[in-house]
N, C-alpha and C positions, 0 to 999 in steps of 0.2 A: 502606451498600450494599456488596456484595461485588464488588470490581473485579478478581477473579482471572481469569487467562486460561487456566486449565487445568481443563477444556477449553473451547474456544469452540464453541458450538452453531451450525453453519452455517445452520440454519433461522432463526436470529434476525437474520441479516444483512438479509433482506428487510424485517422488521419495523422494524429500526433505520433503514434507508434511508428508509422511508416516514415515520417520525417526523421525520427530518431534513428531508425535502422539505417537509412541512407546516410545520415551524418556520422555514423560510427562504423565504418567498414572494418576497422581493426579491433572492434569489440572492446573498447577501452572503458565503456561505462561499467560500473561495478555490477558483477553478476552476469554480464552479457555473454561471457564465454561459456556459461552454463546453458542459458536458454536460447542464445544466438538469435533473438528476436523472432523465434518461431512460435506459432500458436496452434493449438489443436482444439477445435470446437467440441464441446461435450454433446452427448446424445441425451435424449429425453429419458431413456432407460437408465443411464448412469446417474442422472440427477434424481430419478425416482428412488433408486437404491440408496443414495445418500440421504435423501429426505426421510425415507423409511427408518433409517438408523437414527436420524436426529429426532424423529417424532415431531417434526415441524417443517414448514416450507422455508426455503432459502429466501432472504430478502430479494425483492423483485429485480433491482438493478444488478445485483451480483449474479443472480440466476440468468438474466438476459446476457450478461457479459460472457458467462461460460458457454452459452448456446451459440452466440454470434462470433465473438473473438476467440474465446476458449482459454484453456490453461497454457502455461508456458511463459512467453515474454511478459515481463512485468517487473516491479520493484525488486531489489535484492536479487535472489536467485530464481525469481519467477513465481507465477501463480500455480499453486498445486492443482492437480486434476482431481475430480471427484473420487477416483480410486485411491489417490495418495492421501486425501483427507480422511477417507475411511480407515486406511492403515494407521495414520497418525492418531486417530481417535481410539483405535484398539490398543495403543501402547501408552495411553495416559488416562489419568483419573479425571474425566470430564463429564459434565452433566449438561449437554447442549439443550435439552428440553426444559431446563429450569431457567427462569428469568435471570438475566444478567443483573448483578447486585448494585451496580452504580448508575447514576443519573447524569444528565447533562450538567446539572448544577455541580456535581462532584468533579466533572471534567473541567469546568470553568475554575473551580477552586484549585485544582491541580495546576492549571495554566497560570493562575496568579502566583502560586508558590514558585513556579518555574521562573516567571518574570522577576520575582523578588530576589533571585540569585541563589536559591537553595541548591545544594550539591545534588548530583544525580542519585547518590546513595541515600538521600533523605526524601526523595520525591515519590518513589514508587508506591502505589496503592497495593495492599496485599489482601486479596479476596479471601473470604471464608471458604469458598469452594470455587472450583473452575466451572462456573455455571453460565449457560446461555451463550456460548461462543464456540467457534470452530477455527482450527488453524488453517490459514490460506497461503502462507508464505514463510519460507525459511530464510533467516537473515545470516545464518552462520553462527558458530560458537554457542549453539544451543538457544539462540534468541529467535523469536518468531513474531510474526504479525498475525493477529486473529480478527475474525469478523464476528460481531455481535449479531445473534439471530433472534433474540427475544428480549423483552423489556423495553424501557424507554429509549435506549440507545441502539435499537435494532438497525442494522444497516451501516453502522460505523465501524471503524477499524482502530485497534489499539495494539500496543507492543507488549510482549511478555519477555522480560529480561530478568534472569536470576531470581525468579519467584515473585517479582513485582510487576505491576501494571503501569505502563507509561503511555502518555499521549503519543500517537503516531505523528511523526514529522515527515518532511520530504525525504524520500529515500535518496541515497547518494547517486550522483551522476558520475562523471569521469573522475578518477582518482589519480593523484600524482604518485608515480612509482617511487620517487625519491623521498617525498615527505609524508606520504600516506594520508594526504588531506585533499579536500576538493580543490581542483584547479579553478581559480577565479580570474586568471589573466584574461582581459578583454571583456569581462562581464561588466555591463554598465551599472548595475545596481543589484542589491539583494532582492530576492523574491520575498513576498510577504509570507508570514506564517500560515500554515493550514488552520482551519477552524478547529475548535476543541469540543468534541472529537470530530475528525473528518469522516465524511461518508466514503465508501469504497471508491466512487467515481472521483471525488476530490483528491484522495490519496494517490490513485493511479495517475491522474492528470498532473499532480504535483511532481511525481517522479519524471514524467515526460518533460515537463518544463525545466526541471533541474538538469536533466540530461542534456537538453538542447542548449541551455545557457552555459553549461560547463564544457561543451564541445566547441571550444573557442579557437580551434586550429585554423579556421578559415573565416572569411568575411561573409559567408552566406547565411550564418545562423540568425541574424536579425530578420532577414526576409522569411526564414522558416518560422520564426516565432510569430511574425505578423500573420502568417497563414493559419497558425494554430490558435492564436488569440487575436481576433480582428479588433 
């Protein structure tokens, strides 16, 4: 199977989400018991209110996702609605209309440090200000995924963990209740790393793929993956 991410067809996200929903009737994928694979499309008026607060337009692919698929089902505890994003912005010191201070070169440098084996505590970039991004997803324990809306990295997603910025990776799929780690029984191979940094579509697709490949309780998953990634 070709697991390339260039490009990701946004039209496949709905197909992949439906495959994952059908494969997970007991809601074993991390966060699924919160969003239950349900989505609520946003309205143009709700997006206009959000963009007015931001002083900028949302990146096109993310805006289209909110209009067509909507908030709800997604990585971790799901994609925030425009109203939830507005509430989150009101409780934090954020400057979404100021350009994001990091570049793709910074992201690649961070990736190389990660591959060299530096510990997580040494990896995080600490920005001078929370500029050019909005929260789009709660991971739990105060950790968030955010979308860059200005600057060179506009349209990409990053993680905010304990004051540091990290490259977003594949969100967890099914978790082992006993071990608290990803179930990999039956998985033929590891999925490739996401690009540094991933776009919103790549990050969302990466979650679907991880979810499908970790739902290894039946033999149907390989056919599902073939439908998702021809």
